[in-house]
N, C-alpha and C positions, 0 to 999 in steps of 0.2 A: 102966244106967250106963253101964257098963263097954264095952256092947255101943256104946254113941253117940263113947266117945274110941277106940273102936280103929276103928267106922268114921271116925271125922271124922280118926284117923289114918291111916288109911289113901287117905282121899277126899287128905288133902292128898300122900301120898305119891304116889299113880296120877294128882297132878293135877301135881304136881313132874314127876316122870315121862314127864310126859306133855307138857309146855312144856318141859324141855328142848331139846328139840331145835329148837322151835322158839326159846326165846332162845338157846342157841346161834348160832342161825342172824342173830339180829336182832347179837348182839353180830359175829359176823361183818360182816355187809352196813356198821356201826357205823365197823367197822377196814380196811373195805373203802372207804368213803365219806370215812376221816380219808386213805385212801393218793391217791382222789383228788383229794382236797381240795392233797394234797402236790404231789403231779404236775403239777396244773393251779396251785399258787404257782411251784413253780418253772419250770415253763413260762414262767412271765411274766415272775418275775427274770432268764432268760436273755435274754427277747426283749429286756427293758429292757437288759441289757447290752450284747447284742448294739450297738443303738439308738445306745446309751451310745459302744461302740468306732468306729461308722459315723461321728455326729458328730463325736468326735474326730481322725479319720482324714479327716474332710472339711475342720474346721480346720487341719490342718499340712498340708493342701494347700494352704489358700488363704493361709496363712503365708507355704508355700514360696513361692507366686505373688505376693506382697503385697513378697519380702527380691527378689526378680526385677524389680519393675515401680523397686520402690525403690530398686536397682544401676541400673538405665539410668539412671533420675531423674537422679540423683547426674551418673554417667557425661557426659549427654548438657550435663547443666547447670557442669561442671568443664572442657568442647570450648568451650561457648558464652562461656565467663567466657576461657578464655586466647585465644580466637581476638578476642574483646571486645580483651585488653588489648596484643595485636600489632595489634589496625588502632589503636587510643587513639596508643599509641607511634609509629607510621608516620605519624598524621596528627597530631601535634603535631613532631614534624622537617619534616614539610609546612609545618606555619603554620609553625616558625623559620627558615624559609628564606624563605618568601612575607612575610612579619613583617619579616626585613633588606631588603627593598626597596622593603616599603611607605614613600610620600613619596618614592619616586624618578615619579612618574605627572607629564608636563607636559601633559598634556591630558585634557579632561573625559574624554576614553575611555579614557583607558589608567587610570584613577581607577576607572570604573567595571568595568573589568577587575580590579583590584586588588579591590575590594567582593566583585563574582562570584565570586574565587577563596576567600577569606578565609568566604566565604557555604557556598562546596560546600562548602569544609573545615569546618567547625561542624556542617553537617549529618548530615559522614560518623562525625563523631567522637561528636554526641550519638547518631546510630545504633550506635555502638559503643557508648555505654554504657547505649543501653536494651538492647544484649543482652547487658551486662555483669549488670546489675539483673535480668534473664529468666532467666539461668543461677542466680542465687543464689536468686531464685525454687525453683525446677528441686530445687536445692541442699535447701532447706526444705524442700519439698514429699515430697524421698527420704526425709531423715531423718524428715516423722513418718511418711510409708509403713512403714519399715524397723522403726518403732518399734510397728506397728500387727503387720506382720508378728512380728516377735520374742515381740509376746504372743500372736498365737496358734499359735504354733507350740507357744510352752511349755502355753497352756492345751488344746490338741488331743493331746497327748503325756500328761498328766495324765489327759483324758479315756481314751485309750488304754489308762495302766498300770492306771487303775483298774477299768474294765471287763475287762480281759484279768485282772485278782485276782476278779474277779466269776466271770467264764465258768468257769474254772479249779477253783472251788471249787463254782458248781454244779455240773459235768461231775460235780467226783471225788461230791458229794450224788445225784446219779443213779445213776453208778457202784453205786454204796454199796447203793441201791436194788433197782437190777439183780438184783446181788453175793447182797442178801435175799430176795426171789423166787425165785433158780434155786436157791439153797440148802433154801427153802420145800417147795418143788416138785419135789426130788429124795427130802425127808424125807418126802415123799406119795406 
């Protein structure tokens, strides 16, 4: 009985001694697998952060373009309105001048000329009012475009800022892992 107990202890000891390197290798492989998984996860996170950064840059670029377009529309609208107002004043003055002489016609032909002059003034005046309305629509479109541009600039800035923080943290983790690997290789 003593012999079988001794044999069992020897068998366990020998098995343990023989399996120790196998167990150590399995633990090392598990550890290496975890390191590989961590590295792959850091790579995925870094790609995601860089994609977010790129998206943010694109949003900011789009926002800047929208703001430039908005400024152009608003400027064009103001120019149209100012030119139209000058035309309306000119036609109003011309109308007052023609209206002052209305009724002086002695013949049907003179009467037709008065009507023709008034219709020409009405047409130019009407065109000026339409140009002013088009200018107001341009300004309104420009203001809407400006709001969109400001929103895209803001969102893009947030995405870039967030991505920069993520990229910095991920790169710090990668650097720490590299430093740890170098320290481990120097011990070996």
